[in-house]
N, C-alpha and C positions, 0 to 999 in steps of 0.2 A: 503494500499499499503505500502511495505517494500523495502527500497532501501538501499544498503550497499556500503561503499568504504572503502579500506584499507587505513590507515594512519599510517606510522611507527613511533613509540613514540622515541624521543631521549634518549638515555642511554649510559652510559659509560660501557667499557668491563668489569669492575669490579661490575657493579650494578646487584643486583639479581632480578629487577623489570621485570615485564613482557615486552618481547621484542616489542610487538606491540599491538595496540588496533585497534578496529574496529569503525568508526564513522557510525551510524545508523540513519535512519529516519523512524518514524512511525506516522501515522494520529492520531489526535484526534478523539474519536469517534464522529459521526455526531450529535447525540443527545446533546453532550456537546461543540458544536461549539459556540463560541462568536459571536455577531454582534455589530459592524462589525468585520470582520476577520483582525487581525493586519498584516502589512507587516513586513518580516523578516529583520533582519539587512543585510547590503550589504556583509558584510563577509560570513554569512551563505548562502546567496543567490548564492554566487560565487563558493561555494563548488561543485565539480563535483556529479552530481547525485541528487542534492537537487531539489525537482520539483517546488518550488515556486508557488504554484497554489492559486491565489487570492480568491478562492472559499473554499480552505480547510486550515486549521491550521495543517502544518506537523511539528511535533516535531523532534528534533534532540538529539542523545546521544551518549555516549561512552561506548563501551563493552571491557572489559579485560576477557580473558578466562584463566582457569588454565592450566598448562603445562600437556598435554595428556600422556607424558611419564611417569610422576609422578602421575597422577590422573585418568588416562584412559581417554576414550571419552566421559564420562558424561552418563546420565544426572547429571548436577551438582547441588547442592544447590546453590541458587542464592539471591544475596543482591541488592536491589535498593538503590542507594545512592543519597540524595537529598542536593544539595548545598545550601549554605546560601546567603544572599544578596550581597555578593562579587562576585558571579557567578562561573561558572565551571572552566573557562580557566585562565591560567596564564598571568597576565597583561592585563586581558581582551581581548585577542587575540587568536582566534581560531588557529592560526597558531603556537602559542607557546606550544600547547597541555594543558591537564588538569594541574591545580594548584598543586605544590608539595604535600599538603596537601592530594590531592586525588590520586596523583600517590602511596604515601605512603600507603593509604588504599587499593588500588588495589593490590600491592605487597603483604601486609600482608594477605589479603583474598584470593588471587590466590594461595599464597604458602600453604594454608589450604583447597585449593580444591573447592573454591567458584567462580562461574561465577559472574561478577560484572556488572551491568548497571547504568550508571551516566546520567540521563536525563539533558538536558540544557533547562532549563524553560524560559530563557531570550531572547537569540537570535531569537527564532522563533517567539517572540512577538515584535521584534524591540528594543529590550532593549540591547544596546551594551556594557554596563559596570554596575557599581556598583548601586544597587536598594535600597540601604540603606537610612533610614530616610523616607521613603514612609509611607502614612497612609492614611485613608479615609478623602478626603480633596477637597475643591472646585478648588483648583488650579491644573491644569492638571499636572505641573511640580512636584507636591508633592504627588498626588493622587496615591493610589495603587491599583485601581480598574483593571487595565490591567493585574497584576499579584497577585491579592490578595491572600494571604496564607490561607485566611478563606473560600473562595468560587470559586476562579478561579484556582490557580496553583494546588490544590487537583485533578483536572481533569487529570494532567500529570501523577499521580500514577495509575489512572485507564487505561491511554493510554499505560504506561509502562507494566503493567501487561497483557493487550491484547496483546501487542508485543511479551511478553516472551512466550505467549502460541503458538506462531508460530515457536519457536526455539525447535529443538530436543534435544539440548544439555542442556535444562533446565528442572531441577526437580521441576514440577509444585506443588508438594506437601510440598516442603520445600523452601519457599521464606521468606526473612527478609527484614526489612528496616533499614536504616541507614541515620540520617538526622541532619543537622546543623542548628542552628538559625532560618532564615527565612523559611529553607526548613523543620526544625524540627517543627515549628508551622503548616506548611502546612500538614505534615504527622499526627499531632494530629487532624486535622479538618477530614481528610479523614478516620480516625479510630474511629469516634464517634459511640458508641453503639446504636443499634437500639432503646433501651429502654429510649434514651434521645432525646427529641424532644421539643424545646422551640419556635417552629414556631409560628408566623413570626420571622424571625431573623433579626436582626437590628445591626448596627454599630455606634459608637460615630463618627459622621462626623463633620469636621470643614467646616463651611458655612459662606458666608458673609451675614450679616444682617444689614439692615439700621435701625439706633436708631438716636433719636433727641438728640443733644448736643447744648445747649444754643440756642435752637430754631432753630438750623441747621441740616439738614441731614447728618449723617455719617456713612460711612460703616465700620463696625467691624466684626472681626472674632468671632464667637461663636460655641459652640459644641452643635449639635442636633443629635438626633436618627433618622436614616434613614433606611427604610427597604431595605435588600439586599437579594440574593438568600439564600436558605438553603444549608446546608453542602452537599456535594457530597459523595454519598454512593457508595461502591464498588458492581457492580452487582453480582447476585448470581452465573453466569455462569463463573466468572473469580477466580482465586486461590486468597486466602486470606492470607495475611502476618501473619507468626506465632510469630515473634518476632520483636520488634523495639527498636532500641537503639536511643535514643533521647538526643541530645547535645544541651544545653543551649537555649532553645525555650522562646520566650515571652508568658506569659500565659494570658495577659490581654486580647489579641484578640479583642481590641477596643469595648469591651462589647459584642462581637458577642455570647458568652455563658452566658450571663447574667452580673450582677454586679460582676466585677472582684475581689472586695475586700470581697465579701460575700463568705460564705460557705453553700451550700444547696444541697440536692440531686436532681437528675434530671437536673442539670445544666451541668455536663460533666463528662463522664467515657469512657475509651477506650473500643473498642469492646471487648467482653468477649473471643474471639477466639484467642487474641493477648497478648503475655506477653510483658510488657513495662519497660524498665529501663531509667531513666532520670538522667541528670547530670548538676549541675550548681556550680559556685563557688561564695562565698560571696562578691566578688568584681564586680560580674557581674551586670551591671546597669539594666538588665532586671529582676533580683532578688530583686533589688532596696531596699537594706539595707541602714538604716540611717548612721550607724556607726558600722563597721565591728569590732571594738576594745571594743565594749561595749556588755556584755552579759546579759541579753537577748537581741538579736538584733531585732531591730524593723524596720518597713518600709512598702511598699506595699505588698512584698512577694507573688505577684501574683502566681508564680509556686507552693507554698505550699498550698495557698488556693485551688488551681485547684485540686492538688493530694487529699486533704481532702474532697473535694466536690465529687470526684470520689469514695472515700471510702464510703461516705453516700450513694450513689447510689448502689454501690456494697452491702451494707448491706440491702438496700431495695430490691435488687434483689436476696438476700442470695447466693452470690458467692463471690470468693476473689476478691479483688481489682486488675484489671489488672496492675496497677502500681505496680510491684513488689519491686522495689527499685527507691529511689529518692536520689541520693547520693550528697551532698552538701560539697565542698571542701573549706577548709579554705584560705582565701585570694587569691584563684584562680580567674582569670579574665574572661570575655567574651572572645569566641574564643581561649579558652585555647589549643584546638587541634591543632592550627597552631604552637604552640611550638615544640621544639625538644624533643626527647627523649634521655636523657644523657646515657653515658656507664654505665653498671651495677655498676661498681666500684664506681661511684659517685652518686648511688642512696642513698637518705637520708643524703646527706652531704650538706654543703653550696653550692656546685657546682651546685646542683639541685634546681631551685627555684620552687614556688607553682605551676605555671602553667605547667611546665615539669612534675611535680610529678603528677598533675591532669591528664595530658595527659595519662601518663604511667598506672595509675590505672584504668582510664575510659576505656582505651584500653582492659586491661585484662579483665575487666568485660564484655565489648562487646563481645569480642571473646569467651569468657566461655559461654554466653548466646547463641550466635549463635550455638555453638557447641551443647549445650543442646537441643535446639528446632529444629535445622536443620538436625542434623546427628543422627538419631536413631541408637542405639547400637543394634546389631544383633548378639545374641551368636550363636556359631557354635559349634556341639557336635561331637567329634571324638572318636569313640569306636570300637576297633578292637575285633571281638568275638573270635579270636584265642588267644588273650591276655586278660584273665578275672581279672587282677591285677589293670587296672587303666582306667580311662576314662578322656579325656581332653574336656573342655569347654573353647573356645576361643572368644575373641571380641576385637575390636579396641578401646582402651581407649583414650578419648580426654582429653587435659589438663584441669587440675581444675575441672574435674567432678569426683564425688564419685559413685562407683559401688559397688553394693551388689548383689551376685548370690543366688537365693533362689529356692528350690525344694519342689515338693509335690507329693503325691501318690493319692490324692483324689481330688484334685483342690480346696480344703477348707482350709487346714492347710498348711501353708508354713514355711518351716524352712531355717534359714540362713546356707549357706556353707561357712565357713571361714569367715575371718575379711574382712572388706570393704577394696576397692582397689582404690586409687586416679590415675587417668589415666595420662599418659604423651605423648599423641599423638604417641602411639605405641601399638602393640599387646599386650593382656593380656590373660595369661593361667591359668585356675583354674583346678587343678589335683586332682581326687578323686577316690575312690573305686568305683566298679561297684554297680549299685543301686539294684541288686538282682532281683527275679523273678517277683516283682510288677512292673506295668509300672510306671514310673516316668515322670514328667513334670518340666521345668525348667524355671524360669523367672529371667531377669536382672532388678535390680531396680537402678536407677541412678538419680542425681540430682546435680546442680552446688554447688561448696563450697560456703559459705557464702562471702559476701565482707570481706576484711582484716581489718575491723574496730577495733578489738581488738589487732592488732598487735602492738607491743611497738614502732616500727618505724613510725606508724601512729598515736600516740597519740595526740589528738586535730586536726587532718587534716580533719576527717570526722566529719561534724557538724550535730548532731541529731536535730530533730524538737524541741526538749526540750530546744535548745539554742535559740529560736526565740520566739517572742511574736507576736501572729496573732490573 
């Protein structure tokens, strides 16, 4: 069941943000229903059109669409955005609309022709506000089982993908993920490669255990390993995300993927069909650096061991590590994406702090990889047989992608045609002489520019793994 109701988003006349968004409702697949089914919050249940069926968990979400005048009627490449433990809504109130962080992303993505879906994982499960600090725990007030990023919340990604297949304005072949903190951990779990399976899965659960102290029974909290459900897999009949931008997740996962401090193949690797870029700051408590002013930096460093475990599994599978980049920014904190982006004149000055710079550079990398994986470049050949002096090959060049046009007459030996071209979100034209009597074939090779780690303005800001001891 899919129910839509239009909600106007507040915006000033000068804002470039999308003028409206849709609140959408879509059911969790029956096979993934929890038992018991939680009741939604009163705020969600009061929204027009929400079914509030006690026998069905119906999710809610927000959809922003590109301007059809600028980008046509679609289908559009689409991004699913997963909120962190702070939730989707500004000040935890649905009537306030999405938080500014998500409005900013909607503006940036819609301006570039992407449709955006923001699922709300909390209100449909009766969680009205911040879910931070939850973990597997005997105390219901602290337990994360209702919306565990390991095995419960990943169901929302499956439900979101199923919902997107019902929309004619969605390009099912070009779907990406963008997620933050709790949501980033969620997406990592739904993207586990099928070659990784450590079933039965357990988590480090805080339980009450009775012990004897001075011959008296005393209840104390202790950590025990308890079995929990296996990771949720994306069914074969649904589109699979091609790219995932992963912002500051916790990678300990409460031992869900094995001992978090160890590095071993078979413990974790993202699905090989997806390219993953991940971001942390050295001040992020989830990276857990002991002292950020001492090199090499020590600590738990679970995100680093996570990527290294993925590398070992990729080696065993003889493929590239789906973690293409793990960028760590010097002295940036957790949730740096909530910072502002300064005016260009203030970049790399004292007016731009570490969180602001991290947000700017991470956003550039994210948009670059979305363009690379979700906007295939399609060259068009223009040749006038009445004019045998020139031939034009044109394509749309995306910002920060490097393009090289190649030609062959035998489908075996390819030659470069001119120098490489860096796109700028604008049409690119390559002009050449006619190819002659032999048939010719053309191919456009393109790739994202590397992260600007060697830019003098960024000296010391990107911290390589060699700066850590793990």
